[in-house]
C-alpha positions, 0 to 999 in steps of 0.5 A: 676188578677196577679199583681207583687207588687214593691212599695206602697205609702200613700197619706196624701191628701187621707188617706183612699186610698193606692196606690200600684205600680208594673207590670201586663200583659197588651195588650200583654206586661209587663206594669206598673200598679197602684192599688188603694186600697180604704176604708182603716180603722184604727184598734185600740187596747184598753187595758181595766183597770183590773176592766173591765173584772175582773172575780171573779165569773168565769162566763167569764172563763166558757163561754170562755171554752164553746165557745172553746169546741163548736168550737173544736167540730164543727171543728172536725165534718165530712165534709159530715155532714156539706154538709148534713146540708147545703142541709137539714138544719139539721144533726150533722154538722149543729147542732155543727156549730149552737152550736158553734155560739151560745156559741160564741154569749153568750161570746161576749154578756157578754163581751160587757155588762162588757165593756159598760162603757169603750165603752161609754168612748171611743165613747165620746173620739173619737167623741171629736177627730172628729171620727164619725163612729166606730165599737167596738168588744172584741178580745183576743191579746198577749202583750209582750213589755215594757209598765208596765201598760199593763199586759203580756200574752193573754188578752181581749182587745177592737178592735176599727175600723174606716175609715182611712179618719177620724183623727188619735189619740194621742199615749198617750191616757189613761182614767178611764176604759182603760190603753193604746191604740195601733196602733193609728199612724200605717201606712196604708201600715203596716196594709195592709201588716200585715192583708193581709200577703203581704211578700215584693215585689212579686206576689199577686192576685187582685180580680175583679179589675176595670180598670180606664181610661182617666181623672179618672186616678191618676197615670202615669202608663200604666194600672190603676185599683181599688179594692173594698177594702183591702180584694180584695188583695189576698196574704199570704196563699191564695191558688191562690196567693201561687201557683202564687208565686211558679210557676211564675217568676218575670216580667222583670224591666226597670232600668235607670241611671240619671246624670245631668251636672250643672253650677252656674248662675252668677246673681242668684248664683243658680245651673242650669241644662245644660244637663241630660243624661239617660242610660237605660236597659230593661229586668232587672231581679229583683231577680238575677244578670244578666251576663255581656253579657246580658246587656253590649252592645249598642244593649241592653244598650240604652241612650239619652242626653238632652242638652241646650244652655247657656242663651244669647249664641249660640251653638258652631260652627258645634255643630248642624251638629255634633248632627245630625251626631250622631243621624244618626249614627248606635248607634243613630238609635238604640236610635230612632234617638234622642240620643242627643236632643238640647233644647233652654233653661232650661225649655224646657230641663226639659219638654223634659226630663220629656216626655222621662222619662214618655215614658221610664217608668222606674221601677228603677232609679239609680245614685250615691247620686242621692237622695240627689243631682241629684233628689234634683236639678232636683225637685228644678229646676222643681219647680222654673221654674214651669214646667208643669206635673212635677210629671212624675218624679214618677208615681203618678199624683200630682199638688202640690210640697211637702216640698223638704228640711229638710232631714238632713242626713237620706236619702243619706246625705240630701234628704228630705222625701217629695223629695223622695215621688215624686218618688212614684211608682219607686224604687231608687238605690243610690250607695252612700248608698250601 
């Protein structure tokens, strides 16, 4: 299934699952789509001490050279030979492949034998850390960075693979038989992007996705699918994915600009939301600017405002009639007859805003200092008033608020990392940071 990837999220409550968000063609139109990638694993690279793979006799070098020569001979064998081997169980191609496999197995057997003490040390260490399931295999890797305990250049290391649901390890691990452990805190997203060669937002192919519906869904997207594992995400040099990227233009996105109007409650001295306005545009191109005539008109640029009364005060005289007239106007009818939506209190205003944001299903939220101000105020008020289904501000269903404070000046002058996770699935365009 073709899938246009826009955003990704790692949920600390489900460390073995990666959530990908984007667009897919569903029921005759472009719709938001959440793709679950389960069975994620961590891959550690353990650098052995020099004595582990020391080779004074040259045995390892000879086995490695034999494995390389056998693999090169098998790769150079004619394709027809391989086909004959597949049918008849013999032939030159089949013999060369078998010889290459045998040489590789001999090399791995020797490496495993020399790394026996290191593997025992690693298993004991991982078990103490709570890691119960692991797979260890020798691999060759290059190192070119600053750690003086790790030799530069290509060398044998141990690759330790274990489920991401199990605990992460410290970055400073060292032992009797190893000098360093890399990738202990590597994010699942980084691992997936590097392993599957996903190159930024763009087209990928989903192999045999399974549609999730109803109560099984974990997102607010129109379509939700689950893969069997990371290998079902086809990208990079995969022929089908490469052709998809070359031939298919990106799907149109929906962008929405959010603006809040506040007042300070004289009793609590806390900011409260009086009105929330959204201007939205469908058909936005994600990779090229749009000519002004394609967006700057009431027929294309839609809007709505949700407004409430001040507590203990009525609407101004004639206000409700004015709202009805605005909604019945040609501009109001273009906006579905609900361009201005009055609400009795702040909690009702927030519930209405969330319902409209869910129906709009914007791919991009736009604002000036929206990350540190508008979204911060909005989420704090949703939390204070215990508004149900608050996570509709993003695309991932959540019950518990993350920590909304402590951002410092990293994100837009004050937004916390927890606050920004509430937007998972939607891109954020903050003009304050541009």
